[in-house]
C-alpha positions as CSV (number, residue, x, y, z in Angstrom):
1,M,-39.1,15.0,65.2
2,D,-37.0,12.3,63.5
3,I,-36.9,12.3,59.7
4,D,-36.5,9.0,57.9
5,N,-33.4,9.0,55.7
6,P,-33.2,5.7,53.7
7,T,-29.6,6.4,52.7
8,A,-28.4,6.8,56.2
9,E,-29.1,3.2,57.0
10,N,-27.1,1.8,54.1
11,P,-24.5,4.4,53.0
12,S,-22.6,1.9,51.0
13,T,-25.2,1.4,48.3
14,T,-23.6,1.9,44.8
15,L,-24.8,1.9,41.2
16,P,-24.4,-1.2,39.1
17,A,-21.1,-1.7,37.4
18,K,-20.6,-0.1,34.0
19,P,-21.0,-2.7,31.3
20,N,-17.9,-3.5,29.3
21,F,-18.8,-4.6,25.7
22,Q,-16.1,-6.1,23.5
23,P,-15.8,-4.5,20.0
24,L,-17.5,-6.4,17.2
25,T,-15.3,-8.4,14.9
26,A,-15.5,-7.8,11.1
27,H,-17.2,-11.2,10.8
28,E,-19.9,-10.1,13.3
29,I,-20.4,-6.7,11.6
30,S,-21.3,-8.4,8.4
31,G,-23.9,-10.6,10.2
32,G,-21.7,-13.7,9.9
33,H,-22.0,-13.6,6.1
34,V,-19.0,-14.5,4.0
35,Q,-18.1,-11.8,1.4
36,F,-16.5,-12.6,-1.9
37,R,-14.5,-10.9,-4.6
38,K,-13.5,-12.3,-8.0
39,V,-10.7,-11.0,-10.3
40,T,-10.5,-12.4,-13.8
41,V,-7.1,-13.4,-15.1
42,P,-6.3,-12.2,-18.6
43,Q,-4.7,-14.7,-21.0
44,H,-1.4,-12.9,-21.1
45,R,-1.1,-12.7,-17.3
46,Y,-1.7,-16.4,-16.6
47,T,1.9,-17.5,-16.8
48,P,3.3,-14.6,-14.8
49,L,0.7,-15.3,-12.1
50,K,1.9,-18.9,-11.8
51,K,5.4,-17.8,-11.3
52,V,4.7,-15.3,-8.5
53,W,1.7,-17.0,-7.0
54,M,3.3,-17.5,-3.5
55,E,4.3,-13.8,-3.4
56,I,0.7,-12.9,-3.9
57,Y,-0.7,-15.6,-1.7
58,T,1.5,-15.0,1.4
59,P,0.6,-11.3,2.2
60,V,-3.1,-11.9,1.4
61,F,-3.6,-15.0,3.5
62,E,-1.2,-14.5,6.4
63,Q,-1.2,-10.7,6.9
64,M,-4.7,-9.6,5.6
65,K,-6.4,-12.8,6.9
66,I,-8.3,-13.3,3.6
67,D,-8.8,-16.7,1.9
68,I,-7.5,-16.8,-1.7
69,R,-7.6,-19.4,-4.4
70,M,-7.1,-19.8,-8.2
71,N,-10.1,-21.2,-10.0
72,L,-8.4,-23.0,-12.9
73,K,-11.7,-23.8,-14.7
74,K,-13.0,-20.2,-14.8
75,R,-9.5,-18.6,-14.9
76,R,-10.1,-16.2,-12.1
77,V,-8.7,-15.5,-8.6
78,E,-11.3,-15.8,-5.9
79,L,-11.1,-14.1,-2.5
80,K,-13.3,-14.4,0.6
81,T,-13.4,-13.2,4.2
82,R,-12.7,-15.5,7.2
83,S,-14.0,-15.5,10.7
84,D,-10.7,-14.0,11.9
85,T,-10.5,-11.2,9.3
86,P,-9.6,-8.1,11.4
87,D,-11.2,-5.5,9.0
88,I,-13.9,-5.9,6.4
89,S,-12.0,-3.4,4.1
90,N,-9.1,-5.9,3.8
91,L,-11.2,-7.8,1.2
92,Q,-11.4,-4.9,-1.2
93,K,-7.7,-4.0,-0.6
94,C,-6.7,-7.6,-1.6
95,A,-8.9,-7.4,-4.7
96,D,-7.3,-4.2,-5.7
97,F,-3.8,-5.7,-5.1
98,V,-4.6,-8.7,-7.4
99,H,-6.2,-6.5,-10.0
100,A,-3.2,-4.2,-10.1
101,F,-1.0,-7.3,-10.8
102,M,-3.3,-8.3,-13.6
103,L,-2.9,-4.8,-15.2
104,G,0.8,-5.4,-15.4
105,F,2.3,-4.0,-12.2
106,D,5.1,-5.9,-10.4
107,V,4.1,-7.6,-7.1
108,C,6.6,-5.5,-5.1
109,D,4.8,-2.3,-6.4
110,A,1.3,-3.6,-6.2
111,V,1.7,-4.9,-2.6
112,A,1.8,-1.2,-1.5
113,L,-2.0,-1.1,-2.0
114,L,-2.3,-3.4,1.0
115,R,-0.1,-1.3,3.3
116,I,-1.0,2.3,2.3
117,D,-4.5,3.6,2.2
118,E,-4.2,6.6,-0.1
119,L,-3.0,4.6,-3.2
120,Y,-5.1,4.2,-6.3
121,V,-4.8,2.8,-9.8
122,D,-5.9,5.1,-12.6
123,S,-6.3,3.9,-16.2
124,F,-6.9,5.7,-19.5
125,E,-6.3,5.1,-23.2
126,I,-4.4,7.1,-25.7
127,K,-7.5,7.7,-27.8
128,D,-9.1,9.4,-24.8
129,V,-6.5,12.2,-25.2
130,K,-6.1,12.3,-29.0
131,T,-7.4,10.1,-31.8
132,L,-4.3,8.6,-33.4
133,R,-3.9,5.7,-35.9
134,G,-1.1,3.8,-37.6
135,E,2.4,5.2,-37.3
136,H,1.2,8.3,-35.4
137,L,0.0,6.0,-32.6
138,S,3.2,4.0,-32.7
139,R,5.3,7.2,-32.4
140,A,3.1,8.4,-29.5
141,I,3.7,5.1,-27.6
142,G,7.4,5.6,-28.3
143,R,7.4,9.1,-26.9
144,L,5.7,7.8,-23.7
145,S,8.4,5.2,-23.2
146,G,11.5,6.9,-24.5
147,K,14.7,5.2,-25.5
148,G,15.0,2.1,-23.2
149,G,12.1,3.3,-21.1
150,K,14.0,6.5,-20.1
151,T,11.0,8.9,-20.3
152,K,8.7,6.5,-18.4
153,F,11.3,6.0,-15.6
154,A,11.9,9.7,-15.3
155,I,8.2,10.5,-14.8
156,E,7.9,7.6,-12.3
157,N,10.8,8.8,-10.2
158,A,9.7,12.5,-10.3
159,T,6.1,11.8,-9.3
160,K,6.7,8.7,-7.1
161,T,4.3,6.6,-9.1
162,R,4.4,3.4,-11.2
163,I,3.3,3.4,-14.8
164,V,2.4,0.5,-17.1
165,I,2.0,1.1,-20.8
166,A,0.1,-1.8,-22.3
167,D,-0.4,-1.1,-26.0
168,C,-2.9,1.8,-26.1
169,K,-3.8,1.6,-22.4
170,I,-1.9,3.4,-19.7
171,H,-2.2,2.5,-15.9
172,I,-0.8,4.6,-13.1
173,L,-0.4,3.5,-9.5
174,G,0.1,6.2,-6.9
175,S,-1.5,8.8,-4.7
176,F,-4.2,11.1,-6.0
177,L,-2.0,14.2,-6.5
178,N,0.9,12.2,-7.9
179,I,-1.4,10.4,-10.4
180,K,-2.7,13.8,-11.7
181,I,0.9,15.1,-12.2
182,A,2.0,12.0,-14.0
183,R,-1.1,11.9,-16.2
184,D,-0.7,15.5,-17.2
185,S,2.9,14.8,-18.3
186,L,1.8,11.7,-20.3
187,C,-1.0,13.6,-22.0
188,S,1.5,16.3,-23.0
189,L,3.7,13.6,-24.6
190,I,0.7,12.1,-26.4
191,L,-0.2,15.5,-27.8
192,G,3.3,15.9,-29.3
193,S,5.3,17.9,-26.7
194,P,9.0,17.1,-26.8
195,A,10.4,15.2,-23.8
196,G,12.7,18.0,-22.8
197,K,9.8,20.5,-22.4
198,V,7.8,17.9,-20.4
199,Y,10.8,17.3,-18.1
200,S,11.3,21.0,-17.3
201,K,7.5,21.5,-16.6
202,L,7.5,18.3,-14.5
203,R,10.4,19.5,-12.3
204,A,8.6,22.8,-11.7
205,V,5.3,21.1,-10.8
206,T,6.9,18.5,-8.5
207,A,8.9,21.2,-6.7
208,R,5.7,23.2,-6.1
209,A,3.9,20.1,-4.9
210,E,6.6,19.3,-2.4
211,M,6.2,22.7,-0.9
212,L,2.5,22.1,-0.1
């Protein structure tokens, strides 16, 4: 008795082709909505911003594909995504970059925030460590800087960070571990430790960190 075999008549039947979907762009992920960030310009950073505006504008607009403009009336830098922005996180990176410049970092240092993911800016005040007033506060700031900035540069080079001392506020740019090492050294100086003791402890800590 013959058995009907439907596949025997047409052995070349194949499954439909596997669909090939293109990845969504950042503009499509956000539903086509434009996202904004605004960074206020402090009074004392307005003139430095005018001098280096093109150095800030070029990497943000050309490399990160983010629109940037200076709102002269409201004195703030405004950023927004474009239809060809490759990654939605670029907007926050650019906002962090501009904010770091407003805190006092050089453009050549702050631009690292655009290129390296594990970089942060940490800020604290001297009064968070110890309540100091008058000449005691002035001496603490002097200990942090050292003669001609010697102490600050030594901590920066040992911990691979960048430090800005703006009156009573201290800003540190670097990786999480390096920020912690630099902050501990600065806190020791604020509490009154001599620079030589801080240097020796810093050398030991950085040598141990490099072994990790």
